[in-house]
C-alpha positions as CSV (number, residue, x, y, z in Angstrom):
1,M,-33.5,25.7,117.6
2,C,-32.0,27.9,120.3
3,I,-34.0,30.0,122.6
4,R,-31.6,33.0,122.2
5,D,-32.6,33.1,118.5
6,S,-35.2,35.9,118.8
7,C,-36.4,39.1,117.0
8,Q,-38.0,42.4,117.7
9,G,-41.5,40.7,116.9
10,M,-41.5,37.8,119.2
11,H,-42.9,39.8,122.1
12,F,-46.1,40.4,120.1
13,I,-46.5,36.6,119.9
14,A,-45.7,36.1,123.4
15,G,-48.3,38.7,124.5
16,F,-50.9,37.1,122.2
17,L,-50.1,33.7,123.7
18,F,-50.2,35.1,127.3
19,Y,-53.7,36.5,126.7
20,F,-55.0,33.1,126.6
21,C,-52.6,31.3,129.0
22,R,-52.5,33.9,131.6
23,D,-49.3,32.2,132.9
24,E,-45.9,33.2,132.1
25,E,-44.4,29.6,132.2
26,M,-47.2,28.2,130.2
27,T,-46.8,31.0,127.7
28,F,-43.1,30.4,127.4
29,K,-43.6,26.7,126.8
30,A,-46.3,27.5,124.2
31,L,-43.9,29.9,122.5
32,V,-41.0,27.4,122.3
33,Q,-43.3,24.8,120.9
34,L,-44.6,27.2,118.3
35,L,-41.0,28.1,117.2
36,K,-40.2,24.2,116.9
37,K,-43.4,23.2,115.1
38,F,-43.2,26.0,112.5
39,N,-39.5,26.1,112.2
40,M,-39.7,29.8,113.2
41,S,-36.1,30.0,114.3
42,A,-34.8,29.9,110.7
43,L,-37.1,32.7,109.8
44,L,-36.3,34.9,112.7
45,V,-32.5,34.4,112.3
46,Q,-31.7,34.4,108.6
47,D,-34.4,33.2,106.2
48,I,-36.8,36.0,106.0
49,P,-35.6,37.1,102.5
50,R,-36.9,33.7,101.4
51,Y,-40.3,34.6,102.6
52,F,-40.3,38.0,101.0
53,F,-39.3,36.3,97.7
54,Q,-42.2,33.8,98.0
55,M,-44.6,36.8,98.8
56,D,-43.4,38.8,95.8
57,C,-43.8,35.8,93.5
58,L,-47.4,35.1,94.7
59,S,-48.4,38.7,94.4
60,F,-47.1,38.7,90.9
61,I,-49.0,35.5,90.1
62,Y,-52.4,36.7,91.5
63,F,-52.1,40.5,91.1
64,G,-49.7,41.1,88.3
65,E,-50.8,44.6,87.5
66,L,-50.4,45.7,91.2
67,S,-47.2,43.9,91.5
68,E,-45.7,45.7,88.6
69,Y,-47.0,48.9,89.8
70,L,-45.5,48.5,93.2
71,K,-42.3,47.4,91.8
72,N,-42.0,50.5,89.5
73,L,-42.6,52.6,92.8
74,G,-39.6,50.6,94.3
75,I,-41.8,48.8,96.7
76,T,-41.5,45.0,97.4
77,S,-42.9,43.0,100.0
78,C,-39.8,43.4,102.2
79,L,-41.0,47.0,102.9
80,Y,-44.4,46.2,104.3
81,S,-44.9,42.5,105.1
82,S,-42.0,41.8,107.7
83,T,-44.5,42.2,110.6
84,W,-47.0,39.7,109.0
85,F,-44.3,37.0,109.1
86,L,-42.4,38.0,112.2
87,T,-45.5,38.6,114.4
88,L,-48.0,36.3,112.6
89,F,-50.3,39.6,112.5
90,T,-50.3,40.0,116.3
91,S,-48.7,43.4,116.0
92,I,-52.3,44.7,115.3
93,L,-53.0,44.4,118.9
94,S,-52.5,47.1,121.4
95,F,-51.3,45.5,124.5
96,P,-51.2,46.1,127.5
97,K,-54.7,47.5,127.0
98,D,-56.2,43.8,127.5
99,E,-57.6,44.3,124.2
100,A,-59.5,41.2,122.9
101,P,-58.1,39.8,119.6
102,S,-60.4,40.2,116.7
103,A,-62.3,37.5,115.2
104,A,-60.2,37.8,112.1
105,L,-57.0,37.4,114.0
106,L,-58.2,34.4,115.9
107,A,-59.4,33.0,112.4
108,V,-55.9,33.5,111.0
109,W,-54.3,31.6,114.0
110,D,-56.7,28.8,114.0
111,E,-55.9,28.2,110.4
112,F,-52.2,28.8,110.8
113,L,-52.0,26.1,113.6
114,L,-53.7,23.7,111.1
115,Q,-52.2,24.6,107.9
116,G,-49.0,26.3,108.5
117,W,-47.4,29.2,106.6
118,S,-49.5,28.9,103.5
119,V,-52.2,30.7,105.6
120,V,-49.9,33.6,106.3
121,F,-49.1,34.2,102.6
122,K,-52.9,33.8,101.7
123,T,-53.8,36.3,104.3
124,G,-51.2,38.8,103.0
125,L,-52.8,38.3,99.5
126,F,-56.1,39.0,101.1
127,I,-54.8,42.4,102.3
128,L,-53.5,43.2,98.9
129,A,-56.8,42.2,97.3
130,Q,-58.8,44.6,99.8
131,L,-56.6,47.4,98.9
132,H,-55.9,46.7,95.3
133,D,-57.8,49.4,93.4
134,K,-56.8,52.0,96.0
135,L,-53.1,51.2,95.9
136,L,-53.0,51.7,92.1
137,M,-54.0,55.3,92.6
138,L,-51.3,56.2,95.3
139,G,-47.8,57.3,95.1
140,F,-44.7,55.8,97.1
141,D,-45.4,57.6,100.4
142,D,-49.2,57.0,100.5
143,V,-48.8,53.3,99.5
144,M,-46.4,52.8,102.4
145,I,-48.7,54.5,104.8
146,L,-51.7,52.6,103.8
147,L,-49.8,49.1,103.7
148,G,-48.3,49.9,107.1
149,K,-51.6,50.1,108.8
150,A,-53.6,47.8,106.5
151,A,-53.7,44.7,108.7
152,R,-54.8,46.6,111.8
153,V,-57.6,48.5,109.9
154,I,-58.9,45.5,107.9
155,F,-58.8,43.1,110.9
156,T,-60.4,45.4,113.4
157,Q,-62.7,47.8,111.5
158,D,-64.5,45.3,109.2
159,L,-67.0,43.3,111.2
160,D,-67.5,40.9,108.3
161,V,-63.8,40.2,107.5
162,S,-63.6,36.8,109.1
163,H,-66.1,35.5,106.6
164,K,-64.4,37.4,103.8
165,L,-61.0,35.7,104.8
166,R,-62.3,32.1,104.9
167,K,-64.0,32.7,101.5
168,F,-60.7,34.1,100.0
169,W,-58.6,31.3,101.4
170,E,-61.0,28.7,99.7
171,E,-60.6,30.6,96.3
172,V,-56.9,31.2,96.3
173,E,-54.5,28.4,96.1
174,V,-51.2,28.5,97.9
175,S,-50.2,25.1,98.6
176,D,-47.1,23.9,100.5
177,E,-46.0,22.5,97.2
178,M,-46.2,25.7,95.5
179,L,-44.2,27.3,98.3
180,K,-41.6,24.6,98.0
181,V,-41.2,25.2,94.2
182,I,-40.7,29.1,94.8
183,S,-38.4,28.3,97.5
184,K,-36.2,26.1,95.2
185,E,-36.2,28.9,92.6
186,Y,-34.8,31.2,95.4
187,D,-32.1,28.6,96.4
188,D,-31.2,27.7,92.7
189,A,-30.9,31.5,91.8
190,F,-28.8,32.2,95.0
191,E,-26.6,29.2,94.4
192,E,-25.9,30.2,90.7
193,I,-25.0,33.7,91.7
194,K,-22.6,32.6,94.4
195,R,-20.9,30.3,91.9
196,E,-20.4,33.0,89.5
197,D,-19.0,35.5,91.8
198,S,-19.1,35.4,95.6
199,E,-18.6,39.1,95.8
200,L,-21.6,40.0,93.6
201,Q,-24.5,41.6,95.0
202,W,-27.7,39.8,94.1
203,V,-30.9,41.6,93.2
204,I,-33.9,39.3,93.2
205,P,-35.5,39.5,89.6
206,E,-39.1,40.3,90.9
207,G,-37.8,42.6,93.7
208,E,-35.8,45.5,94.7
209,Y,-34.0,44.3,97.6
210,C,-30.8,42.1,97.6
211,L,-28.4,40.2,99.5
212,N,-24.9,41.4,100.0
213,K,-21.8,39.1,100.1
214,N,-22.5,38.5,103.9
215,N,-26.0,37.2,102.9
216,V,-27.4,40.2,104.7
217,M,-30.6,41.9,103.3
218,C,-30.4,45.4,102.2
219,N,-31.8,48.0,99.9
220,A,-30.8,47.4,96.3
221,G,-29.2,50.8,96.1
222,D,-27.3,50.5,99.2
223,C,-25.6,47.1,99.2
224,G,-21.9,47.0,99.5
């Protein structure tokens, strides 16, 4: 892991850590250890399409009707979940107002530090579950607006959300083994396409985003 491997969302995580550390050097050390422990460098640099693929598959498994509805609108997780992964939900905060993190955000981080990435996926599924019925009644623009602010609204306006989150985590299975299986499907599909034609654009079966010949993610209609 190289410290120059960074992204636009890292400052949210750094700000969140600084809220507790109150020391720049300690915050920096904590951030470096976080990147190492959870292999976030790969996510920040090149691997986020894998996380989108996993999120789309999990959405289809648990919310098939909603997943198909969003897909028909041209919406996959790459359009709304990037901040969930890149900032670990810390983008809901409004620094530098010295705003205290919500109980729900603290619960997510407590569980993430113990259990790892499965918690982020389960929390994403929780957000979709909370909005399930409403999303099915909306068009593209309204869906994107709602999903864009969903985490902040749910995490900060529902005082009982921490309890609901923990209950949902217990009820929904997203194990590391399940994520590995989906990840292998991602790798197998990608390698098969590369073998067939290295110049061919790859449109992921359950999504509308793709990787071009330079392995750069783009909208399915715009890849070249």
